[in-house]
C-alpha positions in Angstrom: 3.4 -2.8 46.8 3.9 -4.8 43.6 7.4 -6.1 43.2 7.2 -8.1 39.9 5.6 -7.4 36.5 5.3 -8.9 33.1 7.5 -7.8 30.1 7.8 -9.0 26.5 11.5 -9.8 25.9 14.0 -11.8 23.9 17.1 -13.4 25.3 18.8 -14.1 22.0 18.5 -12.7 18.5 16.5 -14.5 15.8 13.0 -15.0 14.4 9.7 -14.4 16.1 10.0 -17.5 18.2 12.7 -15.8 20.4 10.1 -13.5 21.9 8.9 -14.6 25.3 6.8 -13.2 28.2 9.0 -12.8 31.3 8.3 -11.9 34.9 10.8 -9.2 35.9 11.3 -6.8 38.9 9.3 -3.6 38.8 11.8 -0.8 37.9 13.1 1.6 40.5 12.7 5.3 39.9 15.9 7.4 39.9 16.0 11.1 40.8 15.6 12.4 37.2 13.2 9.7 36.1 9.5 8.8 36.2 7.7 5.5 36.3 4.8 5.1 33.8 2.0 2.5 34.1 1.8 1.4 30.5 -1.6 1.6 28.7 -0.3 1.3 25.2 3.1 0.5 23.6 4.4 0.6 20.1 6.4 -1.8 17.9 8.5 -0.3 15.1 10.9 -1.4 12.4 13.8 -0.7 14.8 12.5 -3.5 17.1 13.0 -5.9 14.2 16.5 -4.6 13.7 17.3 -5.3 17.4 15.5 -8.7 17.4 17.3 -10.0 14.3 20.7 -8.7 15.5 21.2 -6.1 12.7 21.5 -3.4 15.5 23.6 -4.6 18.5 21.9 -4.5 21.9 22.3 -5.8 25.4 20.4 -9.1 26.0 17.9 -9.9 27.3 16.0 -6.9 25.8 12.4 -5.8 26.3 10.6 -5.0 23.1 9.2 -1.6 22.3 10.5 2.0 22.0 7.4 4.1 22.7 4.5 4.0 25.2 1.6 5.9 26.5 0.1 5.8 30.0 0.0 7.6 33.3 2.8 8.5 35.7 2.8 6.5 38.9 6.1 7.7 40.4 8.2 10.8 40.0 11.9 11.2 40.9 13.0 13.8 43.5 14.6 16.1 40.9 11.6 16.1 38.4 9.7 19.4 38.5 7.5 19.6 35.4 5.8 16.2 35.6 3.6 14.7 38.4 1.8 11.5 39.4 -1.3 11.1 37.3 -0.2 13.0 34.3 -1.3 11.4 31.0 1.9 11.1 28.9 3.8 9.5 26.1 7.4 8.6 26.2 10.3 7.4 24.1 11.7 4.5 26.1 13.6 1.3 25.3 11.7 -1.6 26.8 8.2 -0.1 26.5 6.3 -3.4 26.3 6.1 -4.0 30.1 3.5 -3.2 32.7 5.6 -0.4 34.1 8.5 1.5 32.5 11.1 3.8 34.0 12.0 6.7 31.7 14.3 9.7 31.9 11.9 12.6 32.4 13.3 14.6 29.4 11.9 11.9 27.1 8.4 12.2 28.6 5.8 14.6 27.2 2.3 15.4 28.4 -0.4 14.7 25.9 -2.8 17.6 25.3 -6.5 17.2 25.7 -6.9 17.7 22.0 -5.1 14.5 21.2 -6.1 11.0 22.2 -3.6 8.8 23.9 -3.9 5.9 21.4 -3.0 8.2 18.4 -0.2 10.0 20.3 1.4 6.6 21.2 0.9 5.0 17.8 2.8 7.8 15.9 5.3 8.9 18.5 8.5 7.4 17.3 7.7 7.4 13.6 6.0 10.8 13.9 9.0 12.4 15.6 11.2 10.9 12.9 9.0 12.4 10.2 9.0 15.8 11.9 12.7 16.0 12.5 13.5 14.8 9.0 11.3 17.5 7.5 12.2 20.3 9.8 15.8 19.8 10.6 17.5 17.2 8.3 16.0 19.2 5.4 13.5 22.0 6.1 10.8 21.4 3.5 9.5 24.5 1.8 6.2 25.2 0.0 6.5 24.0 -3.5 9.4 21.6 -2.9 9.4 18.3 -4.8 10.1 15.5 -2.3 10.8 11.8 -3.0 9.8 9.4 -0.3 10.9 5.8 -0.7 8.8 3.1 1.0 6.0 5.6 1.2 3.5 3.1 2.4 5.6 2.2 5.5 5.1 3.6 9.0 7.5 6.5 8.6 6.8 6.8 4.9 3.1 7.5 5.3 3.8 10.1 8.0 6.4 11.8 5.8 4.0 12.1 3.0 1.5 13.8 5.2 3.9 16.1 7.0 5.4 17.2 3.7 1.9 18.0 2.4 1.2 20.0 5.6 4.3 22.0 4.9 3.2 22.7 1.3 5.6 20.2 -0.5 4.8 18.0 -3.4 5.4 14.3 -2.9 6.5 11.5 -5.2 6.3 8.2 -3.4 7.7 4.8 -4.2 6.2 1.5 -3.0 5.9 -2.2 -4.1 2.2 -2.8 -4.9 -0.7 -1.0 -6.4 -2.7 -1.5 -3.2 0.0 0.3 -1.2 0.2 3.0 -3.9 -3.6 3.6 -3.4 -2.9 4.2 0.3 0.0 6.6 -0.4 -2.2 8.6 -2.8 -5.0 8.7 -0.3 -2.8 10.7 2.1 -1.7 13.2 -0.5 1.1 12.0 -2.7 0.9 13.6 -6.2 2.6 10.6 -7.9 3.5 7.0 -6.8 6.0 4.8 -8.6 6.1 1.0 -8.2 9.4 -0.9 -7.6 10.4 -4.5 -7.1 9.8 -7.6 -9.1 7.7 -7.0 -12.2 8.0 -3.2 -11.9 10.5 -0.5 -12.9 14.0 -0.6 -11.7 15.3 2.1 -9.3 17.1 3.9 -12.1 14.0 3.8 -14.3 12.0 5.3 -11.4 14.6 8.0 -11.0 14.3 8.9 -14.7 10.5 9.1 -14.1 11.1 11.5 -11.2 13.0 13.7 -13.5 10.2 13.7 -16.0 7.6 14.4 -13.3 9.6 17.4 -12.1 10.3 18.9 -15.5 13.8 17.7 -15.5 14.9 19.5 -12.3 14.7 16.6 -9.9 13.6 16.7 -6.2 14.9 19.0 -3.6 15.1 16.1 -1.1 15.0 12.3 -1.1 14.0 10.5 2.1 15.3 7.0 1.8 14.7 4.2 4.3 15.3 1.4 1.8 19.0 1.7 1.3 21.0 -0.6 -0.9 18.5 -1.0 -3.8 17.5 2.6 -4.1 20.6 4.6 -3.1 22.5 4.9 -6.4 19.5 6.0 -8.3 18.9 8.8 -5.8 21.8 10.7 -7.3 19.8 10.8 -10.6 16.5 11.8 -9.0 17.9 14.6 -6.8 18.1 18.2 -7.9 21.2 20.3 -8.1 21.9 21.6 -4.6 19.5 18.9 -3.3 19.7 16.7 -0.2 19.8 13.0 0.2 18.6 11.7 3.6 19.4 8.1 4.4 17.5 6.9 7.6 17.1 3.2 7.1 18.3 0.1 5.2 15.4 -2.3 4.8 17.2 -3.7 1.7 20.7 -3.6 3.2 23.2 -0.9 3.8 24.2 1.2 0.7 27.7 0.8 -0.6 30.5 3.2 0.6 30.1 6.7 -0.9 32.9 8.3 -2.9 32.9 11.9 -1.8 33.6 13.0 -5.4 30.1 11.8 -6.3 28.6 14.7 -4.5 30.2 17.2 -6.8 28.2 16.5 -9.9 25.1 18.3 -8.4 26.7 19.8 -5.2 24.3 17.6 -3.1 24.2 17.1 0.6 24.1 13.6 2.1 22.8 13.0 5.7 22.5 10.0 7.9 20.5 11.4 10.9 19.7 9.6 14.1 16.4 10.6 15.8 17.8 10.6 19.3 20.6 13.0 18.3 17.9 15.5 17.6 16.3 14.8 21.0 19.2 15.3 23.4 17.5 17.9 25.6 14.0 18.2 27.1 13.4 21.4 25.1 14.1 19.6 21.9 11.8 16.7 22.8 8.9 19.0 23.8 9.4 21.2 20.7 9.2 18.3 18.2 6.4 16.5 20.1 4.3 19.7 20.1 4.7 20.0 16.4 3.5 16.4 16.0 0.6 16.9 18.4 -0.4 20.1 16.4 -0.5 18.1 13.2 -2.6 15.4 14.9 -5.0 18.0 16.5 -5.5 19.7 13.1 -6.2 16.3 11.4 -3.2 16.9 9.1 -1.8 13.5 10.0 -3.9 10.3 10.0 -2.9 7.4 12.3 -2.6 4.0 10.6 -2.3 1.2 13.1 -1.4 -2.1 11.4 -2.5 -4.4 14.2 -3.3 -4.4 17.9 -2.6 -7.0 20.6 -3.9 -7.2 24.1 -1.1 -7.4 26.7 -2.5 -10.4 28.7 -0.8 -9.4 31.9 -3.2 -6.4 32.2 -6.7 -5.8 30.9 -5.9 -2.3 29.7 -2.5 -2.1 27.9 -2.2 -2.9 24.2 0.5 -3.0 21.6 0.0 -1.1 18.4 
């Protein structure tokens, strides 16, 4: 029986040069857990937050938060999964030859969905689904503003909103990215950053595009540079959803600011929506349904072969 395996880790926070390949013990399976032989694993923006130290974490840390593969061991108390099942899972430390995962975070992949697609969109796709179903339930005809719409979650948000009948205004930094956002269904795309309109000018443009009413919901992963202008762009009784801070954390929010339009402000965490197996399976099945119906396109930025094994890859 194999006792050691390869894992991609960092022992200190910093730039890309802190990432190393380590030999570590094969994980032991607990009673409520399964062990998955990794075939694919995903890297997301949250991995950058951990690696740079923006989000605190215990060191050393194995990269990756999502994987796809086959179950090779099942805990004694697990009843709905078995050895050989083709699955995807949300799991810290996914970029390793084998990963131990709490069974509630493991979902069987239906035959209608290929494993590569299911793995590539799992974390970001579940984020998009929970944001559009639960943080704010998008309704047909809603105007929706998606910041950083060409990013991983942003592109999926555009597509999920369109599948729900919403109308999307996206923001991004280049015309090339804007073309991509339009290609997945956005009605309008506004450019920001150096040489383009300011956040407040874009918010005024949003008002013009929506006939003065504003958007029912703003999904903002940018943070500091876009947050203030969101209060201009949002409609009366609208919702502002902050779920990232690529430009830095927004300034503290005076509660009185909500009164001008009676808006809601949320700062949701994906894993607080996924506290039970029933929740995980529900949202995963929504995502798989969108994939099977070709309502969501998978955009993989780059793939790397995991040299320790001829099969696994990182996407």
